[in-house]
C-alpha positions as CSV (number, residue, x, y, z in Angstrom):
1,M,16.4,4.1,23.4
2,G,20.1,3.5,23.5
3,A,23.3,4.0,21.4
4,F,22.9,0.7,19.6
5,N,19.2,1.3,18.6
6,D,20.0,4.9,17.7
7,K,22.7,3.7,15.2
8,V,20.3,1.1,13.8
9,Y,17.6,3.7,13.3
10,E,20.0,6.1,11.6
11,V,20.8,3.5,9.0
12,V,17.2,2.4,8.6
13,W,16.2,6.0,7.9
14,Q,18.5,5.9,4.9
15,I,16.7,3.0,3.1
16,P,14.9,4.6,0.2
17,A,11.2,4.0,-0.4
18,G,10.8,1.0,-2.7
19,Y,13.9,-0.8,-1.4
20,V,14.7,-3.1,1.5
21,A,17.8,-4.0,3.5
22,T,18.4,-7.1,5.6
23,Y,18.9,-7.3,9.4
24,G,22.5,-8.3,8.6
25,D,23.0,-5.3,6.3
26,I,22.1,-3.0,9.1
27,A,24.2,-4.8,11.6
28,R,27.3,-4.6,9.3
29,A,26.6,-1.0,8.5
30,I,26.9,0.0,12.2
31,G,30.0,-2.1,12.7
32,Q,28.3,-4.9,14.6
33,P,28.2,-7.7,11.9
34,R,27.2,-10.4,14.4
35,K,24.3,-8.5,15.9
36,A,21.6,-9.0,13.2
37,L,19.2,-10.5,15.9
38,F,19.7,-7.3,18.0
39,V,18.8,-5.2,14.9
40,G,15.5,-7.1,14.9
41,Y,15.0,-6.3,18.6
42,A,15.6,-2.6,17.8
43,M,13.0,-2.8,15.0
44,H,10.5,-4.4,17.3
45,S,11.1,-1.9,20.2
46,S,10.9,1.2,18.2
47,T,9.2,3.9,20.2
48,E,8.0,5.6,17.0
49,P,6.0,2.9,15.2
50,G,5.4,4.1,11.6
51,A,7.9,7.0,12.0
52,I,10.9,4.8,11.4
53,P,10.6,2.7,8.2
54,C,11.1,-0.6,10.0
55,H,8.9,-2.3,7.3
56,R,11.9,-1.9,4.9
57,V,14.0,-4.4,6.9
58,V,13.7,-8.1,6.0
59,Y,15.5,-11.4,6.5
60,K,18.5,-12.3,4.5
61,D,16.4,-14.5,2.1
62,G,13.9,-11.6,1.5
63,H,11.4,-13.1,4.0
64,F,9.0,-10.9,5.8
65,Y,5.7,-11.5,7.5
66,G,3.2,-11.1,4.7
67,R,0.1,-12.3,6.4
68,D,-1.2,-12.0,9.9
69,E,-2.5,-15.1,11.8
70,D,-6.1,-14.5,10.4
71,G,-4.7,-14.5,6.8
72,S,-5.1,-10.8,6.3
73,P,-2.3,-8.9,4.7
74,S,0.2,-7.7,7.4
75,A,1.0,-4.0,7.8
76,Q,4.5,-4.7,6.5
77,L,3.1,-6.3,3.3
78,I,0.7,-3.4,2.7
79,M,3.5,-0.7,3.2
80,L,5.9,-2.6,1.0
81,Q,3.3,-2.9,-1.7
82,Q,2.4,0.8,-1.5
83,E,6.1,1.6,-2.1
84,G,6.3,-0.7,-5.1
85,V,8.7,-3.3,-3.6
86,P,8.5,-6.3,-6.0
87,P,7.3,-9.6,-4.3
88,L,8.5,-13.1,-5.1
89,D,5.5,-14.5,-3.2
90,D,3.3,-13.6,-0.2
91,N,6.2,-13.8,2.2
92,H,9.3,-12.8,0.2
93,V,10.5,-9.7,-1.6
94,D,12.6,-9.9,-4.8
95,L,16.0,-9.0,-3.3
96,D,17.6,-8.9,-6.7
97,A,15.3,-6.1,-7.7
98,C,15.1,-4.0,-4.5
99,H,18.0,-4.8,-2.2
100,W,19.7,-1.6,-0.8
101,T,23.1,-2.0,0.9
102,P,24.4,0.8,3.1
103,G,27.9,2.3,2.9
104,T,30.9,1.4,0.8
105,L,31.5,-2.3,0.2
106,D,34.5,-4.4,-0.7
107,A,34.7,-7.0,-3.4
108,E,33.0,-9.5,-1.2
109,G,30.1,-7.2,-0.4
110,R,31.2,-6.3,3.1
111,P,31.4,-2.7,4.5
112,T,35.0,-1.4,4.2
113,D,35.0,0.3,7.6
114,I,35.3,-3.0,9.6
115,D,38.5,-5.0,10.2
116,W,37.1,-8.2,8.9
117,A,40.2,-10.3,9.7
118,A,39.9,-9.4,13.3
119,E,36.2,-9.7,13.4
120,M,36.3,-13.2,12.0
121,G,39.2,-14.2,14.1
122,E,41.6,-14.4,11.2
123,F,44.7,-13.1,13.0
124,A,48.1,-13.2,11.3
């Protein structure tokens, strides 16, 4: 696909069954903390549907698409249920119970391999 997508897929492959990560978690893990939306594009454009566990990536509030337009359970909901991911409701997972964060984090929950001062424009 491309270098960005390949990095995204490498991290997504690491999410254990029964856990989820957020789009922002994945973006931070690859050193691109402002590219959560592009992580979503990578999930959508996967050339290997079902092979990459894209269903384990959710929004920062635990939201996912639980129901299709006709009201039937979405493929993502079915796969998360099969893995035992605890729901809060039909459209949210319980992030407190199943949130997986990649890499080593600092005290603020951010990956340690990013220069956060420079990233956020906090130059000395």
